[in-house]
Structure formats: structure tokens, C-alpha cells
C-alpha positions in Angstrom: 89.2 41.7 103.2 86.1 40.1 104.7 88.1 38.1 107.4 90.0 41.2 108.3 86.9 43.2 108.6 85.3 40.6 110.8 88.4 40.5 113.0 88.3 44.3 113.4 84.6 44.1 114.3 85.2 41.4 116.9 88.1 43.4 118.4 86.0 46.5 118.8 83.4 44.7 120.9 85.8 42.9 123.2 85.6 44.2 126.8 88.4 46.4 128.0 89.9 46.1 131.5 89.2 49.2 133.7 92.9 49.8 134.3 93.5 50.1 130.6 91.0 52.8 130.2 92.4 56.4 129.9 91.8 58.9 132.6 88.9 61.2 132.0 89.9 64.7 130.8 88.3 68.1 131.4 86.1 69.1 128.5 87.9 71.6 126.3 85.7 74.4 124.9 85.3 74.2 121.2 87.1 77.0 119.3 84.9 79.1 117.2 85.9 78.5 113.6 87.1 81.6 111.7 84.9 82.5 108.7 86.4 81.2 105.4 87.9 84.0 103.3 85.8 85.1 100.4 87.2 83.9 97.0 89.0 86.5 95.0 87.1 87.8 92.1 88.0 86.4 88.7 89.8 88.8 86.4 87.5 90.1 83.6 87.9 88.4 80.2 89.2 90.8 77.6 88.8 90.2 73.9 90.6 93.0 72.3 91.0 93.3 68.5 94.2 91.9 67.2 95.9 91.7 63.8 96.9 88.5 62.1 98.9 88.4 58.9 98.6 85.4 56.7 99.7 84.8 53.1 98.3 87.7 51.2 95.7 88.5 53.9 95.5 90.7 56.9 92.8 89.9 59.6 91.8 92.4 62.2 89.4 91.5 65.0 88.7 88.6 67.4 90.2 85.8 65.3 92.1 82.6 66.2 94.0 80.1 64.2 93.7 76.4 65.1 96.5 73.8 64.7 95.3 72.9 61.2 95.6 76.6 60.1 91.9 77.2 59.9 90.7 80.7 61.1 87.6 81.3 63.2 86.3 84.5 64.7 84.7 87.9 63.8 86.3 90.9 62.2 87.7 92.2 59.0 89.8 90.6 56.3 91.7 92.5 53.7 93.3 90.7 50.8 96.5 92.0 49.1 94.5 93.2 46.0 92.2 95.3 48.2 89.2 92.9 48.4 87.5 93.1 51.8 85.2 90.9 53.9 83.7 91.9 57.3 81.9 89.3 59.2 82.3 85.9 60.8 84.5 82.9 59.8 83.9 79.4 61.2 87.0 77.2 60.4 87.8 79.4 57.4 84.2 79.4 56.1 82.1 82.6 55.8 78.9 82.2 57.9 76.1 84.4 59.3 75.9 88.0 58.4 78.7 89.7 56.4 79.7 92.3 53.9 82.0 91.7 50.9 83.6 94.5 48.8 85.3 93.8 45.5 88.1 95.9 44.0 85.8 97.0 41.1 83.3 98.5 43.6 80.8 95.7 43.6 79.4 95.1 47.1 77.3 92.4 48.9 75.7 92.7 52.3 73.6 90.0 53.9 73.5 86.3 54.8 76.3 83.9 54.2 76.4 80.1 54.2 78.9 77.6 52.8 81.4 80.4 52.2 79.1 82.2 49.7 76.2 84.7 49.8 73.2 82.5 50.6 69.9 83.8 52.1 68.7 87.4 52.1 70.9 90.2 50.9 71.7 93.1 48.7 74.1 93.4 45.8 75.4 96.7 44.4 76.9 96.0 41.1 79.9 97.8 39.6 77.7 99.4 36.9 75.4 101.0 39.5 72.5 98.5 39.4 71.2 97.3 42.8 69.6 94.0 43.7 67.7 93.2 46.9 66.2 89.8 47.7 67.0 86.1 47.8 70.5 85.0 47.0 71.9 81.5 46.3 75.6 80.8 45.9 76.3 84.4 45.1 73.6 85.0 42.5 70.0 86.4 42.6 67.8 83.3 43.0 64.2 83.3 44.3 62.3 86.5 44.7 64.0 89.9 44.4 64.1 93.3 42.9 66.7 95.0 40.8 66.8 98.8 40.4 68.7 99.8 37.3 70.8 102.9 37.3 68.6 104.4 34.5 65.6 104.2 36.9 63.9 101.1 35.6 62.9 98.3 38.0 62.4 94.6 37.7 60.6 92.7 40.5 59.9 89.1 40.5 61.3 85.6 40.2 65.0 84.9 39.6 66.9 81.7 38.7 70.7 81.5 39.0 71.1 85.2 38.3 68.6 85.6 35.5 64.9 86.7 35.5 62.8 83.5 35.2 59.2 83.0 36.3 56.6 85.6 36.9 57.8 89.2 37.1 57.2 92.8 36.2 59.6 95.2 34.4 58.7 98.8 35.0 60.3 101.7 33.1 61.0 105.0 34.6 58.1 106.6 32.6 55.6 104.3 34.3 55.1 101.8 31.4 55.5 98.1 32.4 55.5 94.6 31.1 54.2 91.8 33.4 54.2 88.1 32.8 56.5 85.1 32.5 60.2 85.5 31.9 62.5 82.8 30.8 66.3 82.9 30.6 66.2 86.7 31.2 63.7 87.4 28.3 60.0 87.9 28.0 57.8 85.0 26.9 54.5 85.2 25.0 52.7 84.9 28.3 52.5 88.5 29.4 51.2 91.9 28.6 52.5 95.4 28.0 50.9 98.3 29.7 51.9 101.8 28.5 51.8 104.9 30.7 49.4 107.7 29.7 52.3 109.7 28.1 54.8 107.0 27.0 58.2 108.1 25.9 61.4 106.4 25.0 59.8 103.4 23.3 63.0 102.5 21.5 64.9 102.4 24.8 62.1 100.2 26.3 62.5 97.6 23.5 66.2 97.6 23.8 66.3 97.1 27.6 63.7 94.4 27.5 66.0 92.0 25.6 68.2 91.3 28.6 67.2 92.9 31.8 70.2 91.6 33.8 72.8 92.5 31.2 76.1 93.3 32.9 74.7 91.9 36.1 77.1 89.0 36.7 78.3 89.3 40.3 81.8 88.2 41.0 82.5 85.4 43.4 84.0 86.2 46.8 87.7 85.7 47.3 88.9 82.5 49.0 89.2 82.6 52.8 92.3 82.0 54.9 
């Protein structure tokens, strides 16, 4: 290309005979350019709720299914047995905030990670007991409080669904035991403090043996 470019350059600077020059023309006034039309506004993006039916599941909300069959989006899932989840799925995995309802009436509302309750949340058990606090893999784990349907309260440390570590169990009459728990039971490292007018001592002894009896939360159903 270099020789051709040099030849073009030489040709452009060669003198031109006067007879070969074109006759001068009258200047033509430049036309005023018309203003460019404004672009049409883009249509609004709509994300209406839609229903998707999969094997044994109905999803209602802003969900999409990728080519691998994984579901992502936010909305409500109802299984054939009546189990429900309302929250966010990321490639079929429950993430973020969400609520799960079992057919036996047990409910969880709170944080989700790795498809299980993880983080902060509350569990309402089928027997009427209520837990609020740290949750790991669907079980009370960390610091939390359980309010039993009889009115008693345990507040303290939990490990894999059982009271373990420092905590306080308070009866409805005001008496309490505070100290170290292990495997859901009192240890020798603690003290009992009775209310001024204690009552129901037999019931107190009975409920101390296992403060999380019947408190075995079910695991969430599998996702689409």
C-alpha cells in the first residue's frame, strides 16, 4: 500500500493545466438542516405476577425458569401437600428474607441462606411455643428466646436446637434458674431463685428436665 499511497500523494501535487480546471460556480446558500426528530419514548417495563405450574408445585409471582430448569425470582410457592414458601429463589435456592409454613401449622419467618433458615428469624412451633433469635440450618443456634405456651421463658445460648451455654429459664410465677445449660439440661453451675410466693414447684421441676421438648422444627420442603 505504501507505493500506492506515494503515487496518490504525487498525483495530488502535480500542476493542473488552466484549461482543465472547471468553471467557477455561483455559491449556493447552505440549507438549514431540519432538527432531528426526538426519539420515541421506550415502553414501560411491566413485571406482572404470573403463575407457573411444575411437578407438584405452583409458583405465583415474578419467577422465571432457565434452560436447566432452575427457578429464580420472588413470589409464593405452594406445594401439593399445602406447604408454602413466600420469598426469593436464586436458581432454585431460598435466599434473603422469606416465610415458610408447614402443613402442621409450624411457621418460620426470617433470613434464608443455602436453602435453609440461616440468620435471624422467628419460629412458631406446632405446639404453640415461639422462638426468636439466631437460627442455623433451620434450628435455634446462637442467642435466642423461647416463650412456651404455658408462659415460661428461656433466654440464652442455643446449640443445634438445644439450650447449651449460659441461659435463664423463668417460670410464669417469677421464679427462675440461671446458669450453664448442656444438652438441654441444667448443670451444677447455676442457681435457683424462687419468687416471693412460689407455686407449682412440681411443674417447675418437670419442665426443667427438657426445656425444648417437642421443639424439633421440621425442615423446609425442597425447592423447584
